[in-house]
C-alpha positions as CSV (number, residue, x, y, z in Angstrom):
1,X,-86.9,-2.4,-18.9
2,X,-84.4,-2.6,-21.8
3,X,-80.9,-3.9,-21.4
4,X,-78.1,-1.5,-21.0
5,X,-74.3,-1.9,-21.3
6,X,-73.9,-0.3,-17.9
7,X,-75.3,2.1,-15.4
8,X,-73.7,5.1,-13.6
9,X,-75.5,6.1,-10.4
10,X,-74.9,9.6,-9.1
11,X,-75.9,10.5,-5.5
12,X,-76.6,14.2,-5.4
13,X,-76.6,16.2,-2.2
14,X,-76.0,19.9,-1.8
15,X,-74.2,21.7,-4.6
16,X,-75.9,21.2,-8.0
17,X,-72.8,22.6,-9.9
18,X,-70.7,19.7,-8.5
19,X,-73.3,17.2,-9.7
20,X,-73.4,18.8,-13.1
21,X,-69.7,18.5,-13.5
22,X,-69.9,14.8,-12.5
23,X,-72.7,14.1,-15.0
24,X,-71.1,16.2,-17.7
25,X,-67.9,14.2,-17.3
26,X,-69.9,11.0,-17.8
27,X,-71.6,12.4,-21.0
28,X,-68.1,12.8,-22.5
29,X,-67.2,9.1,-22.2
30,X,-66.9,6.9,-25.2
31,X,-69.9,4.5,-25.4
32,X,-71.9,6.5,-22.8
33,X,-74.9,6.3,-25.2
34,X,-75.0,2.6,-24.5
35,X,-75.3,3.2,-20.7
36,X,-77.8,4.8,-18.3
37,X,-77.0,7.6,-15.9
38,X,-79.3,7.6,-12.8
39,X,-79.3,10.7,-10.6
40,X,-80.9,10.7,-7.1
41,X,-81.6,14.1,-5.6
42,X,-81.2,13.2,-1.9
43,X,-81.4,16.8,-0.6
44,X,-84.8,17.5,1.0
45,X,-84.0,21.2,1.5
46,X,-84.4,21.9,-2.2
47,X,-85.8,20.2,-5.3
48,X,-82.8,19.8,-7.6
49,X,-84.5,17.0,-9.5
50,X,-86.5,19.5,-11.5
51,X,-83.3,21.4,-12.4
52,X,-81.6,18.2,-13.6
53,X,-84.7,17.2,-15.6
54,X,-84.6,20.5,-17.5
55,X,-80.9,20.5,-17.9
56,X,-80.7,16.9,-19.3
57,X,-84.1,16.8,-21.0
58,X,-82.5,15.9,-24.3
59,X,-80.5,13.0,-22.9
60,X,-82.7,9.9,-23.1
61,X,-80.2,7.8,-21.1
62,X,-80.4,10.0,-18.0
63,X,-83.1,9.2,-15.4
64,X,-83.6,11.4,-12.3
65,X,-85.2,10.5,-8.9
66,X,-86.1,12.4,-5.8
67,X,-85.8,10.9,-2.3
68,X,-89.1,10.9,-0.5
69,X,-87.8,11.0,3.0
70,X,-84.6,11.6,4.8
71,X,-82.5,8.8,3.3
72,X,-79.0,8.4,4.4
73,X,-76.0,7.7,2.3
74,X,-76.5,3.9,2.3
75,X,-80.2,3.8,1.8
76,X,-79.9,6.3,-1.1
77,X,-77.2,4.3,-2.8
78,X,-79.1,1.1,-2.3
79,X,-82.1,2.7,-4.0
80,X,-80.0,3.7,-7.0
81,X,-78.4,0.3,-7.2
82,X,-81.8,-1.3,-7.2
83,X,-83.0,1.0,-10.0
84,X,-79.8,0.4,-12.0
85,X,-80.3,-3.4,-11.8
86,X,-83.6,-3.0,-13.6
87,X,-81.7,-2.2,-16.8
88,X,-79.9,-5.5,-16.7
89,X,-76.4,-3.9,-17.0
90,X,-73.1,-5.6,-17.4
91,X,-71.7,-3.2,-14.7
92,X,-72.9,-0.6,-12.3
93,X,-70.7,2.3,-11.2
94,X,-71.7,4.0,-8.0
95,X,-70.6,7.6,-7.7
96,X,-70.9,10.5,-5.3
97,X,-71.6,13.7,-7.0
98,X,-68.1,15.0,-6.5
99,X,-66.5,12.4,-8.7
100,X,-65.5,13.2,-12.3
101,X,-64.3,10.5,-14.7
102,X,-62.0,12.2,-17.2
103,X,-60.6,9.1,-19.0
104,X,-62.7,9.0,-22.2
105,X,-62.1,5.3,-22.8
106,X,-63.2,4.4,-19.2
107,X,-66.2,2.3,-20.2
108,X,-64.2,0.2,-22.7
109,X,-61.4,-0.4,-20.3
110,X,-63.9,-1.4,-17.6
111,X,-65.6,-3.9,-19.9
112,X,-62.2,-5.4,-20.8
113,X,-61.2,-5.7,-17.2
114,X,-64.5,-7.3,-16.3
115,X,-64.1,-9.8,-19.1
116,X,-60.4,-10.5,-18.4
117,X,-60.5,-11.0,-14.7
118,X,-64.2,-11.6,-14.0
119,X,-64.4,-8.9,-11.3
120,X,-67.6,-8.4,-9.3
121,X,-66.5,-5.3,-7.4
122,X,-64.0,-2.8,-8.7
123,X,-62.9,0.2,-6.6
124,X,-60.7,3.2,-7.5
125,X,-57.1,3.7,-6.8
126,X,-57.2,7.1,-5.2
127,X,-54.0,8.9,-6.0
128,X,-52.8,12.2,-4.4
129,X,-50.4,13.8,-6.8
130,X,-49.0,16.3,-4.3
131,X,-47.6,13.5,-2.1
132,X,-47.5,10.6,-4.6
133,X,-49.6,8.6,-2.1
134,X,-52.1,6.0,-3.1
135,X,-55.0,6.5,-0.8
136,X,-57.4,3.7,-1.8
137,X,-60.2,3.3,0.7
138,X,-59.7,-0.5,0.8
139,X,-56.6,-2.3,1.9
140,X,-55.4,-5.5,0.3
141,X,-55.8,-7.2,3.7
142,X,-57.3,-6.2,7.0
143,X,-55.3,-3.9,9.3
144,X,-53.2,-5.7,11.8
145,X,-53.1,-4.5,15.5
146,X,-49.8,-2.6,14.9
147,X,-51.3,-0.6,12.0
148,X,-54.5,0.1,14.1
149,X,-52.3,1.3,17.0
150,X,-50.0,3.5,14.9
151,X,-52.3,4.9,12.2
152,X,-56.0,4.4,13.0
153,X,-56.4,5.0,16.7
154,X,-54.3,8.2,17.0
155,X,-56.6,9.9,14.4
156,X,-59.7,8.8,16.3
157,X,-58.7,10.8,19.4
158,X,-59.3,14.1,17.5
159,X,-62.2,12.9,15.3
160,X,-64.6,11.7,17.9
161,X,-65.8,14.9,19.8
162,X,-62.2,15.7,20.8
163,X,-62.3,13.1,23.5
164,X,-59.4,11.0,24.6
165,X,-60.7,7.5,24.6
166,X,-59.4,3.9,24.8
167,X,-59.9,1.4,22.0
168,X,-62.2,-0.6,24.2
169,X,-64.4,2.4,24.9
170,X,-64.7,3.0,21.1
171,X,-65.8,-0.5,20.4
172,X,-67.9,-1.2,23.5
173,X,-69.9,2.0,24.2
174,X,-72.1,4.5,22.3
175,X,-69.0,5.8,20.4
176,X,-69.2,2.7,18.3
177,X,-71.5,4.6,15.8
178,X,-68.9,7.4,15.4
179,X,-66.1,4.9,15.1
180,X,-68.0,3.0,12.4
181,X,-68.2,6.2,10.2
182,X,-64.4,6.5,10.2
183,X,-63.0,3.0,10.0
184,X,-63.4,0.0,7.7
185,X,-66.0,-2.5,8.6
186,X,-63.6,-5.3,9.3
187,X,-62.2,-3.4,12.3
188,X,-65.5,-3.7,14.0
189,X,-65.6,-7.4,14.1
190,X,-64.6,-8.0,17.7
C-alpha cells in the first residue's frame, strides 16, 4: 500500500452520530488529506459500515471495516492498528468514536513533537474544566501502596458487584477480571 503521513483509527460501537462527529472533527484538521482514517464497525447488532461507506464515499482517505465476530475492545483496536501499519505511517492515533479533535493544527504539532522528542507512544492529557483536574489515564509512575489504599481500593468496593472485598480477594480470585477492567496493568503485577 502507499505511504501515508499518519493514520487515525476510529473504533465504532453503538451510536453512529457520535462516530460521525469524531470523523467530521478529523476531516477538519490541517493536513488530514495526507493521512488515512480507518473506521471499524464493531457493532454486530447493526451494519453501520454501509452507512459510513455512503456518508464518506467522496473521501478517498477513509477506509471502513466490519468486524466479522464478537471482537472485544482490544482485539478490535489491534485489528485497526494492524491495518494502519500497512500504510507505513509516521504516526497512528487510536481513537474511540466518542473523541473529537478540535485543534486544527493537531497533526503538525504531533509531527513536531515526534521529531523533537522521538516519542513512540503519546497519550492525551485529559482535562476536566469544571474541576480544573488533569485526569490523564496514565500516571508518571506506578501507584504506591498509600495511593492504592486511599484512592483505588475504596472505589472498587462499589464498582465490583457492590461487594465488600479485600485487596487479596480482588487479586487472587475470580474478581481479578473485574479488577483488571478498572485499574492500570501495573497494579496487577503481584
